[in-house]
ZANU-309006 format. One record per residue (C-alpha): residue number from 0; x, y, z. Coordinates in nm, 3 decimals. Layout:
BEGIN
seq east north up
NUM X Y Z;
...
% end
This chain:
BEGIN
seq east north up
0 0.000 0.000 0.000;
1 0.115 0.355 -0.075;
2 0.001 0.686 0.074;
3 -0.187 0.753 -0.253;
4 -0.434 0.484 -0.146;
5 -0.576 0.714 0.123;
6 -0.921 0.866 0.074;
7 -1.089 1.097 0.324;
8 -1.464 1.161 0.327;
9 -1.627 1.489 0.434;
10 -2.005 1.507 0.398;
11 -2.048 1.836 0.586;
12 -1.749 2.055 0.493;
13 -1.706 2.419 0.581;
14 -1.492 2.719 0.507;
15 -1.326 2.801 0.838;
16 -1.269 3.167 0.920;
17 -1.053 3.243 1.224;
18 -0.965 3.582 1.369;
19 -0.917 3.765 1.698;
20 -1.043 4.075 1.874;
21 -0.914 4.277 2.168;
22 -1.217 4.177 2.376;
23 -1.542 3.989 2.311;
24 -1.837 4.179 2.460;
25 -2.195 4.256 2.355;
26 -2.298 4.587 2.204;
27 -2.027 4.761 2.002;
28 -1.884 4.649 1.671;
29 -1.588 4.422 1.736;
30 -1.300 4.502 1.501;
31 -1.136 4.175 1.401;
32 -0.782 4.105 1.290;
33 -0.735 3.991 0.927;
34 -0.896 3.645 0.902;
35 -0.729 3.316 0.825;
36 -0.940 3.131 0.566;
37 -0.906 2.752 0.543;
38 -1.099 2.450 0.416;
39 -1.261 2.276 0.712;
40 -1.450 1.967 0.817;
41 -1.308 1.650 0.971;
42 -1.209 1.463 0.656;
43 -1.062 1.772 0.489;
44 -0.854 1.846 0.798;
45 -0.732 1.486 0.800;
46 -0.628 1.516 0.434;
47 -0.455 1.849 0.504;
48 -0.268 1.696 0.798;
49 -0.155 1.407 0.578;
50 -0.024 1.657 0.321;
51 0.159 1.855 0.592;
52 0.325 1.530 0.703;
53 0.455 1.454 0.355;
54 0.183 1.216 0.236;
55 -0.104 1.236 -0.010;
56 -0.473 1.174 0.045;
57 -0.758 1.240 -0.193;
58 -1.046 1.423 -0.030;
59 -1.399 1.326 -0.131;
60 -1.611 1.624 -0.038;
61 -1.978 1.716 -0.082;
62 -1.996 2.078 -0.199;
63 -2.261 2.319 -0.320;
64 -2.296 2.676 -0.443;
65 -2.038 2.952 -0.462;
66 -1.902 2.866 -0.118;
67 -1.845 2.510 -0.236;
68 -1.655 2.636 -0.541;
69 -1.436 2.847 -0.316;
70 -1.375 2.549 -0.088;
71 -1.247 2.342 -0.381;
72 -1.013 2.627 -0.476;
73 -0.880 2.639 -0.121;
74 -0.809 2.265 -0.133;
75 -0.609 2.314 -0.451;
76 -0.412 2.594 -0.286;
77 -0.310 2.368 0.004;
78 -0.217 2.078 -0.224;
79 -0.504 1.840 -0.145;
80 -0.652 1.663 -0.450;
81 -1.030 1.657 -0.429;
82 -1.309 1.432 -0.552;
83 -1.620 1.651 -0.557;
84 -1.978 1.535 -0.528;
85 -2.278 1.768 -0.537;
86 -2.438 1.850 -0.202;
87 -2.811 1.936 -0.187;
88 -2.740 2.295 -0.084;
89 -2.483 2.567 -0.019;
90 -2.164 2.471 0.163;
91 -2.160 2.611 0.517;
92 -1.911 2.842 0.689;
93 -1.781 2.862 1.046;
94 -1.609 3.130 1.252;
95 -1.356 3.104 1.537;
96 -1.277 3.424 1.727;
97 -1.011 3.454 1.996;
98 -1.044 3.711 2.275;
99 -0.689 3.848 2.305;
100 -0.755 3.977 2.658;
101 -0.856 3.643 2.810;
102 -0.724 3.398 2.551;
103 -1.074 3.247 2.527;
104 -1.180 3.110 2.192;
105 -1.539 3.134 2.061;
106 -1.648 2.898 1.782;
107 -1.961 2.958 1.573;
108 -2.060 2.669 1.346;
109 -2.345 2.691 1.096;
110 -2.549 2.385 0.995;
111 -2.502 2.223 0.658;
112 -2.776 2.167 0.397;
113 -3.036 1.898 0.468;
114 -2.992 1.567 0.285;
115 -3.254 1.324 0.159;
116 -3.238 0.946 0.104;
117 -3.126 0.987 -0.258;
118 -2.834 1.210 -0.147;
119 -2.724 0.945 0.102;
120 -2.725 0.672 -0.162;
121 -2.534 0.897 -0.402;
122 -2.268 0.952 -0.136;
123 -2.231 0.580 -0.061;
124 -2.191 0.504 -0.431;
125 -1.942 0.788 -0.481;
126 -1.725 0.674 -0.191;
127 -1.725 0.312 -0.306;
128 -1.626 0.423 -0.657;
129 -1.348 0.651 -0.535;
130 -1.203 0.402 -0.284;
131 -0.907 0.210 -0.421;
132 -0.888 -0.166 -0.389;
133 -0.704 -0.247 -0.067;
134 -0.688 0.120 0.030;
135 -0.788 0.312 0.343;
136 -1.097 0.531 0.369;
137 -1.129 0.783 0.654;
138 -1.479 0.902 0.748;
139 -1.448 1.197 0.983;
140 -1.652 1.495 1.092;
141 -2.016 1.575 1.152;
142 -2.298 1.440 0.938;
143 -2.531 1.682 0.755;
144 -2.893 1.706 0.868;
145 -3.095 1.419 0.726;
146 -2.809 1.169 0.701;
147 -2.909 0.861 0.906;
148 -2.715 0.775 1.219;
149 -2.620 0.436 1.077;
150 -2.435 0.592 0.781;
151 -2.093 0.466 0.902;
152 -2.237 0.113 0.920;
153 -2.383 0.144 0.571;
154 -2.046 0.260 0.444;
155 -1.868 -0.028 0.621;
156 -2.098 -0.270 0.440;
157 -2.042 -0.098 0.105;
158 -1.661 -0.110 0.144;
159 -1.643 -0.465 0.283;
160 -1.381 -0.663 0.094;
161 -1.266 -0.354 -0.097;
162 -1.112 -0.100 0.142;
163 -1.048 -0.059 0.515;
164 -1.255 0.204 0.694;
165 -1.140 0.436 0.973;
166 -1.425 0.619 1.148;
167 -1.389 0.921 1.378;
168 -1.738 1.017 1.488;
169 -1.957 1.110 1.784;
170 -2.317 1.139 1.901;
171 -2.583 0.926 1.736;
172 -2.355 0.767 1.472;
173 -2.113 0.659 1.745;
174 -2.394 0.512 1.955;
175 -2.523 0.321 1.652;
176 -2.178 0.170 1.598;
177 -2.128 0.096 1.968;
178 -2.424 -0.140 1.975;
179 -2.199 -0.400 1.807;
180 -2.307 -0.729 1.656;
181 -2.342 -0.584 1.306;
182 -2.280 -0.770 0.981;
183 -2.003 -0.521 0.898;
184 -1.786 -0.295 1.110;
185 -1.513 -0.035 1.062;
186 -1.152 -0.142 1.075;
187 -1.071 0.137 1.324;
188 -1.303 0.347 1.541;
189 -1.174 0.654 1.728;
190 -1.352 0.863 1.990;
191 -1.259 1.117 2.257;
192 -1.273 1.077 2.633;
193 -1.611 1.245 2.687;
194 -1.773 1.023 2.424;
195 -1.614 0.713 2.577;
196 -1.736 0.798 2.927;
197 -2.086 0.863 2.793;
198 -2.088 0.518 2.632;
199 -1.948 0.359 2.947;
200 -2.197 0.540 3.171;
201 -1.918 0.618 3.416;
202 -1.586 0.796 3.453;
203 -1.271 0.637 3.310;
204 -1.005 0.775 3.546;
205 -0.710 0.569 3.421;
206 -0.566 0.454 3.091;
207 -0.629 0.096 3.200;
208 -1.000 0.177 3.242;
209 -1.014 0.318 2.890;
210 -0.825 0.018 2.754;
211 -1.074 -0.222 2.914;
212 -1.366 -0.037 2.757;
213 -1.195 -0.033 2.417;
214 -1.111 -0.403 2.440;
215 -1.472 -0.481 2.530;
216 -1.593 -0.295 2.224;
217 -1.352 -0.491 2.005;
218 -1.480 -0.815 2.156;
219 -1.839 -0.708 2.077;
220 -1.751 -0.654 1.712;
221 -1.788 -0.275 1.721;
222 -1.462 -0.237 1.526;
223 -1.145 -0.432 1.465;
224 -0.945 -0.165 1.651;
225 -1.082 0.091 1.899;
226 -0.892 0.405 1.998;
227 -0.995 0.625 2.292;
228 -0.835 0.966 2.325;
229 -0.769 1.075 2.684;
230 -0.729 1.448 2.632;
231 -0.394 1.591 2.736;
232 -0.285 1.257 2.877;
233 -0.264 1.060 2.551;
234 -0.462 0.779 2.389;
235 -0.527 0.408 2.429;
236 -0.571 0.148 2.156;
237 -0.723 -0.198 2.177;
238 -0.715 -0.474 1.916;
239 -0.745 -0.853 1.954;
240 -0.471 -0.952 2.200;
241 -0.332 -0.598 2.221;
242 -0.380 -0.302 2.456;
243 -0.158 0.005 2.413;
244 -0.120 0.350 2.567;
245 0.076 0.634 2.410;
246 0.130 0.959 2.601;
247 0.106 1.305 2.453;
248 0.421 1.515 2.457;
249 0.434 1.772 2.741;
250 0.370 2.095 2.549;
251 0.207 2.430 2.620;
252 -0.139 2.436 2.462;
253 -0.215 2.730 2.232;
254 -0.525 2.596 2.055;
255 -0.690 2.253 2.072;
256 -0.859 2.293 1.734;
257 -0.734 2.033 1.488;
258 -0.567 1.801 1.738;
259 -0.804 1.511 1.673;
260 -0.788 1.550 1.295;
261 -0.408 1.571 1.307;
262 -0.407 1.251 1.514;
263 -0.621 1.066 1.259;
264 -0.417 1.196 0.966;
265 -0.087 1.083 1.116;
266 -0.236 0.749 1.221;
267 -0.375 0.678 0.873;
268 -0.055 0.783 0.697;
269 0.157 0.563 0.924;
270 -0.068 0.265 0.855;
271 -0.066 0.334 0.480;
272 0.314 0.325 0.495;
273 0.297 -0.026 0.640;
274 0.382 0.061 1.000;
275 0.218 -0.131 1.284;
276 -0.050 -0.020 1.528;
277 0.199 0.084 1.797;
278 0.394 0.308 1.559;
279 0.072 0.451 1.415;
280 -0.061 0.534 1.764;
281 0.265 0.709 1.853;
282 0.261 0.910 1.530;
283 -0.099 1.008 1.597;
284 -0.020 1.137 1.945;
285 0.286 1.324 1.822;
286 0.072 1.494 1.558;
287 -0.198 1.582 1.814;
288 0.069 1.727 2.043;
289 0.212 1.924 1.751;
290 -0.131 2.061 1.658;
291 -0.206 2.214 1.999;
292 0.106 2.433 1.987;
293 -0.016 2.608 1.669;
294 -0.255 2.903 1.663;
295 -0.623 2.907 1.569;
296 -0.730 2.635 1.329;
297 -0.378 2.549 1.211;
298 -0.287 2.181 1.212;
299 0.036 2.001 1.296;
300 0.374 2.086 1.147;
301 0.594 1.805 1.020;
302 0.907 1.926 1.200;
303 0.721 1.940 1.532;
304 0.587 1.587 1.485;
305 0.939 1.455 1.421;
306 1.069 1.640 1.728;
307 0.792 1.522 1.960;
308 0.763 1.161 1.838;
309 1.021 1.014 2.085;
310 0.809 1.146 2.375;
311 0.497 0.963 2.246;
312 0.623 0.605 2.239;
313 0.342 0.348 2.279;
314 0.360 0.084 2.550;
315 0.137 -0.198 2.668;
316 -0.120 -0.114 2.931;
% end
């Protein structure tokens, strides 16, 4: 497998605008600094992270209207090859504003266009067509209104025997996957600590607790590999006969935006290069650590990932 076999999927993309003001308060006009304009949405961020790390991923993206055209242009500018499908409405936008007085960050996210059953089937067919035999498909980010919660399961069925699916999701789609016992399942499922504790119905104070939950989900057939992020601490991974923990590097956090997408990008690229699960987990944590030291919506930098990687070595837990 080569890095060119990577395909990311973004059903609900956005153009991300990020800026800052002296102080966020109601009433007067708030004069913003010049904005940073970037393509956004989980799968697009994963593809961008892969590009920043020296790999290549094609980005299948549902776009509509003038905003969608601009989004495709932005992808070209950052060196991410795109596979466009038509969304049932205008591509959304989002805004992140940092209060320079307090350092607080305010994120405003608009909804995407509503999808119907025909749009869902079109997306499943487009992904299956774009996926390369034996390749890796990454489904990441929020689902548009109208897309059923079992979409990741439907995609797993559609890709079965053709490509391996990595899913990074939350909310209803995650709960649908977590039921287990399905006739198809993702290769890898990733979630954050809050989502994991919600599924568990209790706190997960230690890495061993998270590893037990992840291993239980693997045993139930939820996914072949389950990864639980543990915030600033690191992440755990469970697969049949394997439980790993990799710490994050001790860095000063500037912005947490993009850490999860950087993790998934580095993980997928490492796996596409033929590295094992332990190496992929370590690369993911190094990329997440590198992302939080950048400003606004910026992702990881390759030189930072290389520098931080020795501090993120995976070990059994």
